[in-house]
C-alpha positions in Angstrom: 80.2 25.9 -41.2 77.6 28.4 -41.3 74.8 27.7 -44.4 74.5 30.5 -47.1 70.9 32.2 -46.5 68.8 31.7 -49.1 67.9 34.9 -51.3 64.7 35.3 -51.6 62.8 35.4 -55.3 61.2 38.6 -54.6 64.4 39.8 -54.0 65.9 38.6 -57.1 63.3 39.7 -59.2 63.8 43.6 -57.6 67.3 43.3 -58.3 66.5 42.2 -61.9 64.3 44.6 -62.8 66.7 47.4 -61.1 69.7 46.3 -62.9 68.0 45.9 -66.1 66.7 49.8 -65.9 70.4 51.2 -64.5 72.4 49.3 -67.2 70.6 50.1 -70.3 72.4 52.9 -71.5 75.7 51.8 -70.6 75.7 47.6 -71.6 77.1 47.0 -75.1 75.3 45.7 -77.8 76.8 42.5 -78.1 75.5 41.8 -74.4 71.8 43.0 -75.4 71.8 40.7 -77.9 73.2 38.2 -75.6 70.4 38.8 -73.4 68.3 38.9 -76.4 69.3 35.5 -77.2 68.4 33.9 -73.7 64.9 35.5 -73.5 63.9 34.2 -77.1 65.0 30.2 -75.6 63.3 30.8 -72.4 60.5 32.0 -74.3 60.2 29.0 -76.5 61.1 26.7 -73.5 58.5 28.4 -70.9 56.0 27.9 -74.3 56.6 24.5 -74.6 56.4 23.5 -70.9 52.9 25.4 -70.7 51.2 22.5 -71.6 53.1 20.0 -70.1 52.6 22.1 -67.0 48.3 21.9 -67.3 48.7 17.8 -68.0 51.0 17.0 -65.0 49.4 19.3 -62.4 45.6 19.4 -63.1 45.2 15.8 -64.0 46.8 14.5 -60.7 44.7 17.6 -58.5 41.4 16.3 -60.2 42.2 12.9 -59.3 42.8 13.1 -56.0 40.0 14.9 -55.0 37.5 12.7 -56.9 39.1 9.4 -54.9 38.0 11.3 -51.6 33.9 10.4 -50.6 31.7 12.0 -48.4 29.6 15.2 -48.6 31.6 17.4 -46.8 34.4 17.3 -49.2 31.8 18.2 -51.9 30.3 21.1 -49.9 34.2 22.7 -49.1 35.0 22.6 -52.7 32.1 24.2 -53.7 32.9 27.0 -51.2 36.3 27.1 -52.1 35.7 27.3 -55.8 32.4 30.1 -55.3 34.9 31.9 -52.8 37.5 32.0 -55.5 35.3 33.0 -57.9 33.8 36.0 -56.2 37.0 37.1 -55.4 38.0 37.0 -58.9 34.9 39.1 -60.1 35.3 41.6 -57.2 38.9 42.3 -58.8 37.7 42.1 -62.0 35.3 44.9 -61.3 37.4 46.9 -59.1 40.1 47.0 -61.9 37.9 47.6 -64.3 36.5 51.0 -62.5 39.7 52.1 -61.4 42.7 51.2 -63.1 41.7 53.1 -66.4 42.5 56.0 -64.4 45.9 55.6 -64.4 46.8 53.5 -67.0 46.6 55.4 -70.4 47.7 54.9 -73.7 51.1 57.1 -72.8 52.1 54.4 -70.9 51.5 51.3 -73.3 54.6 49.2 -73.2 55.0 47.8 -77.0 57.6 45.1 -75.6 56.7 43.5 -79.2 57.8 46.0 -81.5 60.9 46.8 -79.2 62.2 43.6 -78.8 62.3 43.6 -82.7 65.0 46.6 -82.3 67.4 43.9 -80.7 68.2 40.8 -83.3 69.3 38.0 -80.7 72.4 35.9 -82.0 70.1 33.0 -83.3 66.6 31.7 -82.5 65.5 28.0 -81.8 61.9 27.0 -82.4 60.9 24.4 -79.8 57.1 23.9 -80.6 54.6 22.5 -77.9 53.5 18.8 -78.0 50.1 20.2 -77.4 48.0 23.1 -77.6 46.6 24.7 -74.6 43.3 23.6 -74.6 43.9 20.2 -76.0 46.0 20.2 -72.7 43.2 20.9 -70.5 40.6 18.5 -71.7 43.4 16.0 -71.6 43.8 17.2 -67.9 40.7 16.5 -67.2 40.2 13.4 -68.9 42.8 11.3 -67.1 42.1 13.0 -63.8 38.4 11.8 -63.7 39.4 8.4 -65.2 42.0 7.5 -62.6 39.6 9.1 -59.9 36.6 6.9 -61.2 38.7 3.4 -62.3 40.9 3.4 -59.5 44.0 2.3 -61.6 47.0 2.2 -59.4 49.3 2.0 -61.9 48.4 5.4 -63.8 47.9 7.4 -60.6 51.4 6.2 -60.0 52.4 7.8 -63.3 50.3 10.7 -62.9 52.0 11.6 -59.6 55.6 10.8 -60.5 55.1 13.1 -63.7 53.4 16.3 -61.2 56.8 15.9 -59.3 59.1 16.3 -62.6 56.9 19.6 -63.8 57.0 20.5 -60.1 60.3 19.9 -60.2 61.3 21.8 -63.6 59.2 24.7 -62.4 61.3 24.6 -59.1 64.8 24.0 -60.2 65.0 25.4 -63.6 62.0 28.0 -64.5 61.7 29.9 -61.0 65.5 30.3 -60.7 65.9 31.8 -64.5 63.1 33.8 -64.4 65.1 36.9 -62.8 67.6 36.7 -65.7 64.6 36.7 -67.8 63.1 39.2 -66.5 66.2 41.6 -66.6 66.1 40.9 -70.2 62.8 42.7 -70.8 63.2 45.7 -68.5 66.5 45.8 -70.2 64.4 45.9 -73.3 62.2 48.4 -72.1 64.8 50.8 -70.3 65.4 51.7 -74.1 62.2 53.2 -75.0 61.9 55.3 -71.7 59.0 53.3 -70.6 60.4 51.5 -67.6 59.9 53.9 -64.7 57.0 54.6 -66.0 55.6 50.6 -65.9 57.6 50.7 -62.4 54.9 53.5 -61.0 52.0 51.5 -62.6 52.8 48.5 -60.9 53.3 50.3 -57.5 49.6 51.6 -58.0 48.2 48.1 -58.6 50.2 46.8 -56.0 48.6 49.5 -53.7 44.8 48.4 -54.9 45.4 44.8 -54.6 46.6 44.7 -51.4 43.1 47.2 -50.3 41.2 44.6 -52.2 42.4 41.3 -50.3 41.8 43.6 -47.0 38.5 43.9 -48.5 37.8 40.2 -49.4 39.0 39.1 -46.0 36.6 41.3 -44.2 33.9 40.3 -46.7 34.5 36.4 -46.2 34.4 36.8 -42.0 31.3 39.1 -42.1 29.1 37.0 -44.1 30.3 33.9 -42.2 30.0 35.6 -38.8 26.6 35.8 -40.1 26.3 32.4 -41.2 27.3 30.8 -37.8 26.1 33.9 -35.6 29.6 35.0 -34.3 31.3 38.4 -34.0 33.5 38.1 -37.7 36.0 40.5 -36.3 37.1 38.3 -33.0 37.0 35.4 -35.6 39.0 37.3 -37.7 41.4 38.5 -35.1 42.1 34.7 -33.9 43.4 34.0 -37.3 45.8 36.5 -37.9 49.0 34.8 -36.3 48.1 32.4 -39.2 48.3 35.6 -41.7 51.3 36.9 -40.4 53.0 33.1 -40.7 51.8 32.8 -44.2 53.2 36.5 -44.8 56.4 35.3 -43.8 56.7 31.6 -45.5 54.8 32.7 -48.6 53.4 28.8 -48.4 49.6 27.9 -47.3 51.4 24.3 -46.8 54.0 25.6 -44.4 51.1 27.5 -42.4 49.0 24.8 -41.9 49.8 23.9 -38.5 49.1 27.6 -37.4 46.2 27.7 -39.4 44.9 24.5 -37.7 45.8 25.6 -34.3 43.9 29.6 -34.8 41.0 27.6 -36.4 40.5 25.0 -33.7 40.8 28.4 -31.3 37.9 30.3 -33.1 35.7 26.7 -32.3 35.8 24.6 -35.0 35.7 20.6 -34.3 39.4 19.8 -34.5 38.1 16.5 -37.0 36.5 19.1 -39.5 39.4 21.8 -38.9 41.6 18.5 -39.9 40.0 17.9 -43.2 38.9 21.4 -44.1 42.2 23.0 -43.7 44.6 20.8 -45.5 41.9 20.2 -48.3 41.7 24.1 -48.4 45.4 24.8 -48.7 45.4 23.3 -52.0 41.5 23.7 -53.5 41.1 27.6 -51.9 43.0 30.5 -53.5 40.6 33.6 -53.4 43.8 35.7 -52.7 45.2 34.3 -56.0 42.8 34.4 -58.3 42.4 38.1 -56.8 46.1 39.0 -58.0 45.9 37.4 -61.1 42.7 38.5 -62.1 43.7 42.4 -61.1 47.2 41.8 -62.6 45.7 40.6 -65.8 43.6 43.7 -66.3 46.3 46.2 -65.5 48.6 44.5 -68.1 46.1 44.3 -71.2 45.0 47.9 -70.3 49.2 48.8 -70.6 49.3 46.7 -74.0 46.1 48.6 -75.4 44.2 45.1 -75.3 40.6 45.3 -75.7 38.5 42.8 -73.4 35.4 42.2 -72.1 33.5 41.5 -69.2 32.2 38.2 -71.0 36.0 37.2 -71.9 37.2 37.9 -68.3 33.9 35.9 -66.5 35.0 32.9 -68.4 38.6 33.4 -67.5 37.8 33.8 -64.1 35.7 30.5 -64.3 38.5 28.5 -65.7 40.9 30.1 -63.3 38.9 28.6 -60.2 39.7 25.0 -61.3 43.0 26.1 -62.8 44.4 27.2 -59.0 43.6 23.6 -57.5 46.5 22.3 -59.4 48.9 24.9 -58.3 52.4 23.4 -56.7 53.7 24.2 -53.6 56.8 26.1 -55.1 57.3 30.1 -55.1 54.6 31.8 -57.8 53.3 28.2 -58.5 49.5 29.6 -59.1 51.1 31.9 -61.7 52.9 29.2 -63.4 49.7 26.9 -63.2 47.8 29.9 -64.6 49.6 30.7 -67.7 48.2 28.8 -70.2 44.8 30.4 -69.5 46.4 33.9 -69.8 47.6 32.8 -73.3 44.7 30.5 -74.4 42.0 33.2 -73.2 43.3 36.2 -73.0 45.9 36.3 -75.8 49.0 36.8 -73.4 52.2 37.1 -75.2 55.3 35.3 -73.3 56.5 38.6 -72.5 53.3 39.4 -70.9 53.5 36.1 -69.1 56.7 37.4 -67.8 55.7 41.0 -66.4 52.5 39.0 -65.2 55.0 36.8 -63.3 56.8 39.6 -62.0 54.2 41.3 -61.0 52.3 38.7 -59.1 55.8 37.3 -57.6 55.5 41.4 -55.8 52.6 40.3 -53.9 52.9 36.5 -53.4 53.2 36.4 -50.0 50.2 38.8 -49.3 47.8 36.5 -51.4 49.3 33.7 -49.3 48.2 35.1 -46.1 44.8 36.2 -47.8 44.3 32.5 -49.1 45.3 30.8 -45.6 43.1 33.5 -43.6 40.1 32.6 -45.7 40.5 28.8 -45.0 39.4 29.4 -41.5 36.5 31.1 -42.5 35.2 28.4 -44.8 36.6 26.0 -42.2 33.9 27.9 -39.8 30.7 27.1 -42.1 31.7 23.7 -42.8 31.8 22.6 -39.1 28.5 24.7 -39.1 26.8 22.5 -41.7 28.3 19.2 -40.0 26.4 20.1 -37.0 23.5 21.0 -38.7 23.6 17.7 -40.1 24.4 15.7 -36.9 21.0 18.0 -35.5 19.1 16.9 -38.3 20.3 12.9 -37.8 19.5 12.7 -34.3 
């Protein structure tokens, strides 16, 4: 019996958006209220889950990095973090310059006001156990404590809690997201804003795609200068990993191809075997670029005020949060929801739009991440060779 092909999450979200817009004027009021009731419940659940996502994903990630030893680990982590921060800063600068030209006050979505016009059948409050900053501090405390004390029992508990949270994201949150996004666009369509929002989304996606290409070129030009190699040849050799990631949308699933192409670029197999799996977890420059640009776009659309200093703090924290991104579709944006709400003031509806916009480009961000991993491996390989030369 042939297995039923799995529908990609992106396809489900696109269908949800189009259905929400198409049915806005024909769907009966009770169905709109039913959708509003579901969105209210899901929003409360998401708000409850965000601090648990931070604790469940960040603490084990910090513990894993802390348990590893060696200067190369520290060097690789610093390079990956620096590159992620630079990608976020590039994204913010570009978005701040170009986005205001096509995101003006007449495309502000006013989601909150519109959502009040449709009353849900009932509401249930699900207060979170912790606020976001408390969860962040607790995650760092637990992660560093587990790493330094080496308590196996606590480490096991943290890993099992991480599995619960990652499973909840994969089995509950991700499958229900299309229904949630359907309700948001159903609401927007009543105001006549939906098509304007989609046109803005398209423009944002095009700019972010160009930014990904620019980021990769910059990474390999710098790398080529450091290792004294032709950067375009190095980047060309990594294209199989880029296109594999486009198809799989998974850094982990692309590791075998990334390893092979990194070794083809002349990286020592031992160094490649160390840096590529590590960078698949801690190096998410493409994801940070997307999240930053999408955040600027949505804040402009909503008419929110923001400053460069505010986004600098957000990007620095985003580089840390990215380490916790689980290996599920949209994992990076799910891990970033906490600081989007705590540092940028995003509402749950804002977060849902953020997820929709992010997942539209998920595979391109993943492809940018894994291709950049090859550049980091080249730099670490050069540093390792230099250390060996000095020691000998």
